[in-house]
C-alpha positions, 0 to 999 in steps of 0.5 A, a space after each residue: 500500500 505504501 508503495 502504491 501511495 509513493 507511485 501515486 505521489 510521484 505520478 502527481 509530481 511529474 504531472 505537476 511539473 509538466 503543467 508548470 512547464 506548459 504554463 511557463 512556455 505559454 507565459 513566454 509566448 504571451 510575453 513575446 507577443 507583447 514584444 512583437 506588438 511593440 516593435 510591430 507598432 514601430 514598424 508600422 510608424 516607420 512604414 508610414 513615414 517612409 511612404 511620406 518622405 521617401 527621398 529624405 529616408 534614402 538620403 539619411 540612410 546614406 549616412 549609415 555604415 552598412 558594413 557594421 550593420 552587416 557584421 552585427 547581423 552576422 553576429 546575431 545570426 551566429 548567436 541564435 545558432 549557438 543558443 539552439 545548439 546549447 539547448 540541444 547539448 543540454 538535452 543530451 546531458 552535455 552540460 559543459 558544451 551547453 554552458 560554453 555555447 551560452 557563454 559564446 552567445 553572451 560574448 556575441 551580445 557584447 560584440 554586437 553592443 560594442 559595434 553599436 557603441 562605435 557606430 553611435 559614437 561616430 554618428 553623435 560625433 558628427 552631430 547626428 542625434 535627436 536635436 543634434 546640430 547636423 539635423 539643422 541642415 536636414 530635411 524633415 524626412 531625414 530628421 524623422 528617419 534619425 529619430 526612428 533610427 535612434 529610438 528603434 535601435 536603442 530599444 533593440 539594444 536594450 532588449 539585447 542587454 535583457 537577453 544577455 542577462 536572462 541567459 546569464 541567469 540561466 547559466 547560473 541555474 545550469 551550474 547549480 543543476 537547477 536546469 538539467 537535461 530533464 528540466 530545461 524549459 527555462 533555457 528554452 524560454 531564454 532561447 525563444 527570447 534571444 531568437 526574437 531579439 535576433 529576428 527584430 534586428 533582421 527587420 531593422 537592418 534592411 529598414 535602416 541600412 539598405 534603403 534605395 
């Protein structure tokens, strides 16, 4: 009888964990949906102004460093791959490989932010920033373009920092065996968030760097 009770309790606990995992996944998807709505609204705003000031947007885009933008795109695509590989590694109980890949992902995030820092520094040094002196000689379309550029890429950069922090927390859980090959939903959630951050940049790159 005691053995039957123990089996019943164990079954209940397994089911309970399963429901928690499903709830965690659903919660993450709902959160990601709100993020999509946020950036989706900004993309719609961008599209409206792009239609209204096509020449101004093309002229402003000529000031962008397409090479740095392309490098950052490559960095984030590589980081998405490393996150996916990290999840697969943990599922195979390859803890060391998983943590190494997650550290590599964080380093990619730092590399992205460093490139963005130098890019922003160059633009700010040239007086190109909201209410900057260089904007006095620009058209309305160019001014709006740079306003959207700093707002949207700045917001995206903040999300990169949040994503790096999220992955760092997950790393600490893995080291303490709170996330394992049989309990990795939190790692998957971190991966989903990071993939969204990368996906948003895939849209930002052509919108601000490849306008013709």
